[in-house]
A tleap script that builds the chain and sets N, CA, C and O, in Angstrom:
source leaprc.protein.ff14SB
mol = sequence {
  NMET TRP TYR GLU ILE LEU PRO SER ALA PHE
  ILE ILE THR ALA GLY LEU GLY LEU PRO GLY
  TRP ALA LEU TYR HIE ILE HIE ASN LEU VAL
  LEU GLY ASN HIE TYR ARG ARG THR LEU LEU
  GLN ARG TRP ASP ARG ILE GLN TYR GLN ARG
  ASP MET ARG LEU THR GLY ASN PRO TYR LYS
  VAL ASN GLY LEU GLU SER ILE PRO ASP CLYS
}
set mol.1.N position { 0.927 -1.147 -0.465 }
set mol.1.CA position { -0.176 -0.001 -0.321 }
set mol.1.C position { 0.658 1.638 0.083 }
set mol.1.O position { 1.770 1.726 0.605 }
set mol.2.N position { -0.107 2.646 -0.266 }
set mol.2.CA position { 0.867 3.833 -0.227 }
set mol.2.C position { 1.476 4.120 0.648 }
set mol.2.O position { 2.591 4.544 0.344 }
set mol.3.N position { 1.091 4.065 2.433 }
set mol.3.CA position { 1.658 4.381 3.517 }
set mol.3.C position { 3.257 3.470 3.776 }
set mol.3.O position { 4.146 4.041 4.408 }
set mol.4.N position { 3.455 2.217 3.293 }
set mol.4.CA position { 4.802 1.239 3.317 }
set mol.4.C position { 5.592 2.763 3.039 }
set mol.4.O position { 6.517 2.776 3.851 }
set mol.5.N position { 5.619 3.962 2.292 }
set mol.5.CA position { 6.769 4.124 1.515 }
set mol.5.C position { 7.236 5.021 2.874 }
set mol.5.O position { 8.385 4.889 3.294 }
set mol.6.N position { 6.421 5.809 3.443 }
set mol.6.CA position { 6.188 6.583 5.051 }
set mol.6.C position { 7.245 6.131 5.634 }
set mol.6.O position { 7.882 7.153 5.893 }
set mol.7.N position { 7.894 5.153 6.042 }
set mol.7.CA position { 8.717 5.284 6.953 }
set mol.7.C position { 10.524 5.386 6.594 }
set mol.7.O position { 11.562 5.680 7.187 }
set mol.8.N position { 10.092 4.947 5.278 }
set mol.8.CA position { 11.274 5.371 4.385 }
set mol.8.C position { 11.773 7.242 4.079 }
set mol.8.O position { 12.806 7.901 4.203 }
set mol.9.N position { 10.563 7.463 3.700 }
set mol.9.CA position { 10.718 8.691 3.104 }
set mol.9.C position { 10.650 9.558 4.722 }
set mol.9.O position { 10.562 10.761 4.475 }
set mol.10.N position { 10.664 9.302 6.269 }
set mol.10.CA position { 10.906 9.735 7.053 }
set mol.10.C position { 12.508 9.886 7.477 }
set mol.10.O position { 13.139 10.742 8.098 }
set mol.11.N position { 12.880 8.518 6.775 }
set mol.11.CA position { 14.365 8.525 7.018 }
set mol.11.C position { 15.056 9.463 6.241 }
set mol.11.O position { 15.606 10.465 6.698 }
set mol.12.N position { 15.021 9.106 4.974 }
set mol.12.CA position { 15.378 10.303 4.444 }
set mol.12.C position { 15.242 11.798 4.427 }
set mol.12.O position { 15.869 12.581 3.714 }
set mol.13.N position { 14.518 12.014 5.136 }
set mol.13.CA position { 13.749 13.703 4.866 }
set mol.13.C position { 14.982 14.031 6.483 }
set mol.13.O position { 15.756 14.987 6.540 }
set mol.14.N position { 14.827 12.988 7.559 }
set mol.14.CA position { 15.445 13.731 8.780 }
set mol.14.C position { 17.196 13.241 8.113 }
set mol.14.O position { 18.055 14.058 8.444 }
set mol.15.N position { 17.631 12.239 7.401 }
set mol.15.CA position { 18.463 12.281 6.910 }
set mol.15.C position { 19.173 13.390 6.151 }
set mol.15.O position { 20.382 13.534 6.329 }
set mol.16.N position { 18.518 14.173 5.326 }
set mol.16.CA position { 18.900 15.304 4.566 }
set mol.16.C position { 18.981 16.665 5.485 }
set mol.16.O position { 19.756 17.605 5.312 }
set mol.17.N position { 17.524 16.463 6.972 }
set mol.17.CA position { 17.176 18.127 7.187 }
set mol.17.C position { 18.158 18.295 8.807 }
set mol.17.O position { 18.107 19.312 9.499 }
set mol.18.N position { 19.064 16.961 9.176 }
set mol.18.CA position { 19.399 17.067 10.519 }
set mol.18.C position { 20.925 17.551 10.563 }
set mol.18.O position { 21.436 17.985 11.596 }
set mol.19.N position { 21.624 17.433 9.312 }
set mol.19.CA position { 22.425 18.292 9.483 }
set mol.19.C position { 22.464 19.712 9.459 }
set mol.19.O position { 23.102 20.502 10.155 }
set mol.20.N position { 21.890 19.838 8.791 }
set mol.20.CA position { 21.894 21.779 8.602 }
set mol.20.C position { 21.149 22.142 9.962 }
set mol.20.O position { 21.306 23.212 10.549 }
set mol.21.N position { 20.087 20.822 10.501 }
set mol.21.CA position { 19.256 21.760 11.872 }
set mol.21.C position { 20.594 22.130 12.571 }
set mol.21.O position { 20.913 23.270 12.909 }
set mol.22.N position { 21.420 20.864 12.760 }
set mol.22.CA position { 22.028 20.878 13.686 }
set mol.22.C position { 23.205 21.734 14.407 }
set mol.22.O position { 23.619 21.929 15.550 }
set mol.23.N position { 23.665 22.347 12.357 }
set mol.23.CA position { 24.778 22.714 12.512 }
set mol.23.C position { 24.546 24.304 13.062 }
set mol.23.O position { 25.509 24.909 13.534 }
set mol.24.N position { 23.199 24.949 12.970 }
set mol.24.CA position { 22.768 25.924 13.320 }
set mol.24.C position { 22.606 26.240 14.384 }
set mol.24.O position { 22.532 27.398 14.796 }
set mol.25.N position { 22.487 24.755 15.305 }
set mol.25.CA position { 22.824 24.815 16.623 }
set mol.25.C position { 24.258 24.615 17.213 }
set mol.25.O position { 24.490 24.957 18.372 }
set mol.26.N position { 24.787 24.311 16.773 }
set mol.26.CA position { 26.726 23.801 16.846 }
set mol.26.C position { 26.989 25.548 16.588 }
set mol.26.O position { 27.426 26.264 17.489 }
set mol.27.N position { 26.809 25.816 15.879 }
set mol.27.CA position { 27.555 27.266 15.658 }
set mol.27.C position { 27.108 28.270 17.010 }
set mol.27.O position { 27.801 28.977 17.742 }
set mol.28.N position { 25.885 28.040 16.988 }
set mol.28.CA position { 25.845 28.696 18.831 }
set mol.28.C position { 25.963 28.517 19.740 }
set mol.28.O position { 25.524 29.235 20.639 }
set mol.29.N position { 26.823 27.132 19.950 }
set mol.29.CA position { 27.362 27.080 21.250 }
set mol.29.C position { 28.565 26.782 21.082 }
set mol.29.O position { 29.154 26.413 22.097 }
set mol.30.N position { 29.455 26.834 19.613 }
set mol.30.CA position { 30.823 27.506 19.221 }
set mol.30.C position { 31.201 28.354 19.585 }
set mol.30.O position { 32.000 28.584 20.493 }
set mol.31.N position { 30.415 29.245 18.596 }
set mol.31.CA position { 30.852 30.568 18.282 }
set mol.31.C position { 29.857 31.851 18.855 }
set mol.31.O position { 30.121 33.053 18.883 }
set mol.32.N position { 29.027 31.375 19.153 }
set mol.32.CA position { 27.570 32.296 20.403 }
set mol.32.C position { 27.307 33.719 19.240 }
set mol.32.O position { 27.284 34.947 19.322 }
set mol.33.N position { 27.147 32.721 18.227 }
set mol.33.CA position { 26.069 32.773 16.920 }
set mol.33.C position { 25.144 31.818 16.736 }
set mol.33.O position { 25.130 30.759 17.363 }
set mol.34.N position { 24.029 32.269 15.550 }
set mol.34.CA position { 23.704 30.874 14.503 }
set mol.34.C position { 24.078 30.954 13.570 }
set mol.34.O position { 23.546 30.113 12.846 }
set mol.35.N position { 24.934 31.673 12.952 }
set mol.35.CA position { 25.311 31.786 11.366 }
set mol.35.C position { 26.777 32.005 11.673 }
set mol.35.O position { 27.248 32.605 12.640 }
set mol.36.N position { 27.466 31.363 10.596 }
set mol.36.CA position { 28.820 31.259 10.135 }
set mol.36.C position { 29.467 32.195 9.522 }
set mol.36.O position { 29.018 32.227 8.376 }
set mol.37.N position { 30.073 32.780 9.621 }
set mol.37.CA position { 30.688 34.014 8.737 }
set mol.37.C position { 31.812 33.366 8.526 }
set mol.37.O position { 32.409 32.590 9.273 }
set mol.38.N position { 32.064 33.725 7.481 }
set mol.38.CA position { 33.456 33.176 6.659 }
set mol.38.C position { 34.337 34.675 6.512 }
set mol.38.O position { 34.038 35.852 6.712 }
set mol.39.N position { 35.459 34.031 6.095 }
set mol.39.CA position { 36.463 35.406 5.939 }
set mol.39.C position { 37.300 35.539 5.202 }
set mol.39.O position { 38.218 36.360 5.206 }
set mol.40.N position { 36.937 34.337 4.148 }
set mol.40.CA position { 37.757 34.189 2.789 }
set mol.40.C position { 38.130 35.159 1.901 }
set mol.40.O position { 39.303 35.504 1.761 }
set mol.41.N position { 37.227 35.614 1.300 }
set mol.41.CA position { 36.864 37.083 0.548 }
set mol.41.C position { 37.051 38.249 1.004 }
set mol.41.O position { 36.489 38.810 1.944 }
set mol.42.N position { 37.811 38.587 0.358 }
set mol.42.CA position { 38.186 40.286 0.838 }
set mol.42.C position { 36.837 40.929 0.924 }
set mol.42.O position { 36.486 41.053 2.097 }
set mol.43.N position { 35.689 41.523 -0.230 }
set mol.43.CA position { 34.464 41.399 0.417 }
set mol.43.C position { 34.303 41.252 1.736 }
set mol.43.O position { 34.267 42.284 2.406 }
set mol.44.N position { 34.191 40.159 2.301 }
set mol.44.CA position { 33.577 39.512 3.306 }
set mol.44.C position { 34.525 40.047 4.808 }
set mol.44.O position { 34.020 40.498 5.836 }
set mol.45.N position { 35.976 39.835 4.545 }
set mol.45.CA position { 36.169 40.971 5.539 }
set mol.45.C position { 36.252 42.154 5.451 }
set mol.45.O position { 36.911 42.662 6.357 }
set mol.46.N position { 35.758 42.981 4.555 }
set mol.46.CA position { 35.732 44.453 4.454 }
set mol.46.C position { 34.080 44.370 4.998 }
set mol.46.O position { 33.849 45.239 5.838 }
set mol.47.N position { 33.274 43.768 4.775 }
set mol.47.CA position { 31.787 43.738 5.161 }
set mol.47.C position { 32.088 43.874 7.100 }
set mol.47.O position { 31.566 44.733 7.810 }
set mol.48.N position { 32.964 42.871 7.540 }
set mol.48.CA position { 32.907 42.288 8.408 }
set mol.48.C position { 33.671 43.437 9.678 }
set mol.48.O position { 33.196 43.494 10.812 }
set mol.49.N position { 34.531 44.035 9.380 }
set mol.49.CA position { 35.492 45.332 9.862 }
set mol.49.C position { 34.222 46.237 9.635 }
set mol.49.O position { 34.055 47.116 10.481 }
set mol.50.N position { 33.666 46.183 9.018 }
set mol.50.CA position { 32.721 48.030 9.152 }
set mol.50.C position { 31.980 47.751 9.936 }
set mol.50.O position { 31.666 48.719 10.628 }
set mol.51.N position { 31.093 46.058 10.422 }
set mol.51.CA position { 30.353 45.942 10.800 }
set mol.51.C position { 30.972 46.437 12.620 }
set mol.51.O position { 30.431 47.317 13.290 }
set mol.52.N position { 32.042 45.699 13.023 }
set mol.52.CA position { 32.533 46.146 13.865 }
set mol.52.C position { 32.606 47.134 14.404 }
set mol.52.O position { 32.246 47.389 15.553 }
set mol.53.N position { 33.030 47.735 13.722 }
set mol.53.CA position { 33.511 49.638 13.870 }
set mol.53.C position { 32.131 50.646 13.986 }
set mol.53.O position { 32.098 51.708 14.607 }
set mol.54.N position { 30.793 49.916 13.081 }
set mol.54.CA position { 29.262 50.385 13.567 }
set mol.54.C position { 29.158 50.216 14.734 }
set mol.54.O position { 29.366 51.167 15.488 }
set mol.55.N position { 28.686 48.532 15.404 }
set mol.55.CA position { 28.088 48.187 15.998 }
set mol.55.C position { 28.826 47.890 16.881 }
set mol.55.O position { 28.556 48.131 18.058 }
set mol.56.N position { 30.133 47.184 16.413 }
set mol.56.CA position { 30.919 46.537 18.095 }
set mol.56.C position { 30.948 45.030 17.926 }
set mol.56.O position { 31.794 44.309 18.455 }
set mol.57.N position { 29.913 44.588 17.114 }
set mol.57.CA position { 29.235 43.288 17.038 }
set mol.57.C position { 29.428 42.694 15.543 }
set mol.57.O position { 28.973 43.643 14.904 }
set mol.58.N position { 29.671 42.084 14.928 }
set mol.58.CA position { 29.799 41.547 13.742 }
set mol.58.C position { 28.600 41.156 13.570 }
set mol.58.O position { 28.109 41.624 12.543 }
set mol.59.N position { 27.846 40.409 14.225 }
set mol.59.CA position { 26.786 39.311 13.754 }
set mol.59.C position { 25.373 39.971 14.045 }
set mol.59.O position { 24.396 39.533 13.436 }
set mol.60.N position { 25.251 40.847 14.812 }
set mol.60.CA position { 24.247 42.208 14.888 }
set mol.60.C position { 23.719 42.278 13.458 }
set mol.60.O position { 24.368 42.397 12.419 }
set mol.61.N position { 22.378 42.175 13.633 }
set mol.61.CA position { 21.539 42.791 12.146 }
set mol.61.C position { 21.481 44.362 12.178 }
set mol.61.O position { 20.774 44.961 12.988 }
set mol.62.N position { 22.243 44.971 11.275 }
set mol.62.CA position { 22.682 46.193 11.162 }
set mol.62.C position { 21.738 46.813 9.701 }
set mol.62.O position { 21.738 46.481 8.516 }
set mol.63.N position { 20.965 47.887 10.515 }
set mol.63.CA position { 20.425 48.823 9.732 }
set mol.63.C position { 20.374 50.157 9.394 }
set mol.63.O position { 20.750 50.952 10.256 }
set mol.64.N position { 20.069 50.499 8.539 }
set mol.64.CA position { 20.253 52.224 9.352 }
set mol.64.C position { 20.433 52.689 10.160 }
set mol.64.O position { 21.415 53.424 10.255 }
set mol.65.N position { 19.526 52.485 11.215 }
set mol.65.CA position { 20.070 53.035 12.387 }
set mol.65.C position { 21.532 53.068 12.936 }
set mol.65.O position { 22.047 53.956 13.615 }
set mol.66.N position { 22.079 51.918 12.498 }
set mol.66.CA position { 23.224 52.275 13.004 }
set mol.66.C position { 24.588 52.548 12.292 }
set mol.66.O position { 25.735 52.185 12.555 }
set mol.67.N position { 24.080 53.281 11.343 }
set mol.67.CA position { 25.189 54.161 10.698 }
set mol.67.C position { 24.968 55.439 11.823 }
set mol.67.O position { 24.046 55.393 12.638 }
set mol.68.N position { 25.662 56.262 11.779 }
set mol.68.CA position { 25.877 57.566 12.380 }
set mol.68.C position { 25.134 58.641 11.442 }
set mol.68.O position { 24.987 58.458 10.233 }
set mol.69.N position { 24.669 59.818 12.149 }
set mol.69.CA position { 23.929 60.700 11.194 }
set mol.69.C position { 25.087 62.140 11.307 }
set mol.69.O position { 25.209 62.744 12.372 }
set mol.70.N position { 25.673 62.437 10.362 }
set mol.70.CA position { 27.047 63.493 9.779 }
set mol.70.C position { 25.865 65.036 10.468 }
set mol.70.O position { 26.252 66.201 10.371 }
savepdb mol mol.pdb
quit
């Protein structure tokens, strides 16, 4: 019957979804934030330094309110 495929579907779904879900929480434990930010490209390093200079925390979501008025 059609329902015999459900256990296999659950196993495949867990096998594909679990690593991404686990990395989200592992990054929080190790890095202190949920997202990993790589500094391999020059542009990423520039953005990291800009965020650090503007807010003091490169992982904080930055909006227009974080840019000082002149």
